[in-house]
N, C-alpha and C positions, 0 to 999 in steps of 0.2 A: 504494500500500500504506500503510495507516495505521501511524503510529508512536506509540510511547509517549515523550512528551517531558516533561522536567523543566525548568522555567524558574526560575532562581535569581536573586534580586534582594533588595536590602536592605529595600525598602519596597513594600507593596502597598496602594493606596488610590486616591482620586479626585483628589489634588492632585499637581502636578508632572509634567513632561513624560515622564520615564522610567516612572514608575508607571502613568500613563495608557497609555503605549505597551504595556507588558507586559500590562496588562489586556485591551486591545483586540486585541493580537496573539494572545493566548491564545484569545480568543473566536473569532477568524478561523480559527485552526488547528482548534479544536474543531468549528466549523461545517463544515470540510472533512473531518471524520471522524477526526481525530487525538485521542489520549488525552493530555490536558495536565494536569500538576500544577504549581502554583506553590509554590516553597519561598522563604520570605521571613523576614527578621529582625523585621519589624514590620508589622502590618496595622491600618489605621484606617478609619473611616468606615462608611457603610452598604453595605458590599460583600458580595457573595455569597461566603460562606466555603467553599463546596463546591469541592473541588479545590485547597485552599490549606493548606499546612503551615507553621506558624510555628516557627522555630528561634530562641528568645529570645536565645541567646548571640551571635547574628549581628547586629552593629551596623552603622551606616551606613558606617563606614570599613573594616569587615572585621576590625578589631583586636579581640582578645579572643575571637575565635570558637574554639569547641572543634571541631577537625576531626572528632572522633568523632560529634558531634551531626549535622553535615551528612552524614557518611557513613551514619549510621543512616537519615536521611530518604531519601537517594538509594537506599540498598540496599532500602528498603521499597517503592520505586516500580519498581525494575529497569528504568530507562529505556533506550530505544534511543539517545537523545542527551540531553546536558545543555546547556542554553543559558544562559549567564551574562550578566546585565545589570548594569552599574554596580558590580561587585564583582571587579575585576581584582586578585586577590590570589594569589600563587603557591601558597599553602597550599590555597586553594579549588580551583584547577585540579588540583593534585596529588591531592586527594581524589576529585574527580569523574572524572578521567582514569583512575584505578585501576579504575573500574567501567564507564565508557561514553565514547564520543566526546564531546569538549567544544568548544563554540563560544562565543566571546565577541563581543558586539556593542559597538562603540565608539560611544557616544552623543555624545561631545564630542572633546576633544583630550587623550588620555591621556599624551602625551609633554610636556605643559606642566604645570609644577608647580602653578600656580595656576588653570589651565584657561581663562584669558582669551584667550591666544594672539594678542595684538595689541599694538602699541606705541601708535600714535595711531589714532583712528577711521578705518577703512578701510585701515590699514597692517597687514596680516596678517604674523605672524612666519613666517619660512621656515627656522628653525633646528631641528636635531634636539636632543633632550635631551642635555645635556652640561655640563661645567664652566663654559662661557661663559654659561650661563643665570643663574648666581649674580650676577655683576656687572650683567647686564642687568636682573634683577629689582630689585636694590638701587639701581642708579644711573640707569638709563634710563627708569624709570617704568612698565615693562610689568607690574609687580606689581599696579598699580592698587589699592594699599592703602597706608595710612599706616604700618603697623607691619611692619618687615622681619624681626622676630624669628622668626616661624614659617618663614622661607624655608629654612633648612637642613633642617628636618624634612620640609617639603613636597618638597624636592629628593630626599631619600632615599626617600620613599614613591613618588615618580614612577618611580625606577629599578626598584623592586620591581614596580610596576604594569606596566611595560613587559616585565619578565621573565615576568609572567603571560600577557600577550598572545603572547609568543614561544613559550610552551610549549603553547598551545592547538592543537587540531587544525584549527581554522578561525577566522578573524576576519572580522567584517562591519562595514560602515558604510553610512550612508544617503545619502552624497553624495561626489562626487569631492573636495570640500574636505577631508573627513575621511580619505579614502583617501590623498590627497597627504601629509597630516600623518603618517599611519602609515608610509608608504613612506620618508619622511625618517628615520624611526626604525628602518628595517630590517624592517618588518613588512608582509608581503603580505596584503592584505585583499580581500574580495569585496563588490561593491555589491549591496545588498538594497533592493528597492522599498519605500518607506515606505507606510503605510496609515493613512487616517483614516476612522473609522466614519461621519463626517458625510456621506461620499459615499453610503453606503447609506441614511442617514436623511433627507438633504436632498431636497427635491422636485427632479424632473428639470428643471424650469424655475424660474428665480428667483422666489421667493415675493413676493407683493404686500404684504408687511407692513412694508416699509421706512418708517422714520421719517426723512423727508428732513432732511438736515443732520447726521446722526449719524455720528461718527467713533468707531471701536472699537479699543481696544488690549487684547490678551490676552497675559499673561505675568507673570513675576516682576517685582516692583517693586524692581529692583536696578540699579546704574548702567550695567552693560553693555547693558541692554535699551533704553536711550535714552529712557526715559519723560520725563525732564526736558527733553530736546530737543523732544519732542512737546508738552509743556505750554507751552513758550515759543512754539512755532509756533502753538498754538491762540489765543494772544493776538491774532493778526491774522486768524484764520479765523472766519468766521461759522458756527458750528455748535456741537453739544454733543458732548463726549467722554465715553465710558463706558470706565472702566478695570476690566478683569476680571483679578484676580490679587492677590497679596500678596507681602510680602517685607520685609526689614529696612529698606528706604527708603520704605515706604509713608507713614509719618508725615511724612517730609521732603517727599515729593511733594505731600501734602495742604497742607502749609505753603506750598510753592512756588506751588501753584494759588491760594491765598489772596493771597500777595504779588503775584502777577501780575494780580489782580483778575478771575480767571475761575472762582473757586470755584463760582459759581452755574451755570456751564456744564460742570461736570465731576462725574461720578458715580463714586465708588470703590465697586465692587460686591463686592470680595473674590473668592475663588475660586468659580467656578461650574462645574457639570458637567452632562452630560445635557441634558434639555429646557431647563433654565435657560440654559445656554450657547448652545444652538441658537437660542433665542428672541432672544438678543442679536445673533447673526449675522444672523438674518432681518430684524432692525430696522435693521441697519447700512446706511449709504450707501457707506461705504468702511472698510476695515480697514487700520490703520497698523502697520508693523513697523519702527520707527526704530532698530534695533540699532546699537550702536557696535562691538561685537565681531563677528568673522566667524561668524555663526550656523552651527553644524554642519549644519543643514538649514533649520529654520524651519517647523515643522509648522503653526503658526498660519496661515501663508500659504495652504497648500492646504486647510485647514479652511474658511477664508473663501471660497476659490474654489469649493469644493464647494457652497456655498450661493449661488453666482452673484454674489459680491461682488468688486469690483475691489480691488486691494491697492496701497498705496503703501509701498515698502520700501527700506531701505538696501541698495545693491547690493554685498554683501560675503559671503564664505563660500558656504554652500550655497544662499543666496537666488538666486544666479546660475543655478542649475539648474532653477528652476521659474517664476521671474518673467519674462514676456516683455514688455519695455517697450513701451508703446503698444498692446499687445494685451490683456493680462490685468491691467494696472495700470501704475504709473509707478515708475521707479527713481530714487532720489535718492542723493547722496553722503552717507555717514554723518556725523552730527554737524552738518550745516548747517541751521540753523533756517529761514532764508529759503527754501531749496530745498524743504524739507518743507512749509512753509506754502503755497508756490506750487503744489505738486503737489496738495495737499488741496483748495485753492481751485478748481483746474482741474476736478477730478472733481465736487466739490459743486455747481459752477455749471452743469454740463452733464448733464442727465438722460439725453440720448441717448447720450452717451459712457459714462455709468455702465452703462446697459443693454447696450450693445455689448460693453464689457469684461467685464461679468458673465457674459454668454452665452459668451464665449470662455474665460473662466476655468473655468466648469463643464465645458466640453468638454475642456479641457486636463487636468483632474484625471481625468475618466473615461478618457481615453486612456492616461495614464501611471501613475496611482496607485490602481488598483483593488484590491479585496480579493484577487482571484484572482492578480494580479501579485505581491502581497506573499507570499501563501502559496506560490506556485510558486517564488519566489526562495529562500524559507526551506527548502523541501523539497530543492531542489538543493544548498543549502549544507550541509544535514544529510547528504545523500548523499556529498558530497565529504569532510566531516569523518569519516564512518564509514569510508570507504576509507582515508584516511590513518591513522586509529586502528588499523584492522585490520592495516595494513602494519607499524606499530610493534609491535603485539602479536605479529606473526609473527617480529619481530626480537628479541623478549624485552624490549621497553622499556616494556610495561605489564603489569600483574599480573592483568588481568581477562579474562573470556571474550570471544571475538570478538563483534562486533555481530550481533544477530539479523538 
């Protein structure tokens, strides 16, 4: 049965993992016959604006939002379910739950005040949000920032964020790593199959467009993504690195490439999407995911695998749930330059290994991360949320009509 779905998110555009996910998830739901409207605080880029409502008062943090503006947008849609992405604010949940079942997807680690959720590379935090976080952030270095002054404010916002998750009718995550984190904070969540449209767009067999010796990195140019580790590894790897993405450390990364003497073998392409990004994947010999933090999932990995490309990735967080070492790629310890360089060399030096891993990678994505699996898991989540919401409504805890 088709549903009327409202997706609420701070930003709708072509850049950034969450924005891209919302766009593609909406497209998959529409293709399956559902009526989907996106409510966002900001829309940028050459995006199709049909089915998009912009609520300007809604900023990235949710602060300063007028609940009446969101309420009007939701009321105008009359959705069967509201699905909130990256806006875990108790006020937002209160507004949406007054009218419809509300689901929140956790794209990262909402119980971590600064969202990094690790101490040293590969050392995932196992703590629930609480007072002990303050000295850990300030003294043990898990803040991963020089300025501790924002810490108290971040801590208080995290407490509110967790309250929003606890008040939703259902919570979703894309990996067991995220579900473990939520459980530590007393939040029961459901696993949803992630989806990458590259599976639909990529050829069934690995394309023959590979430019031999090409290493590709796709992601934000920020410290947690480990681009500096990859640049240092490339100093001893015979190949060319293409960096797709942007961020506040891009200029620093460009300077590091120059200092290492490899600037001529590194291309900083900025953000790419659609055909431009797919062309980069098709030309890749291998895709590197050198993250220092525990990736909540690591969508870049399955995008590369959909194009039949092997992946070298830090074995941490959600990466453990899709990378099969020796089958679809090679796992390395986070932060170890020599290990990363050796893994890249091994794949670049062996065309038969690349081909075998690429074929296995494509098959793995087809088996586990299809569009149908994504939609089916969402529909089941919405059904669950509607049941819980209706039960609450029957107990007088919501003010809205029962779900249709």
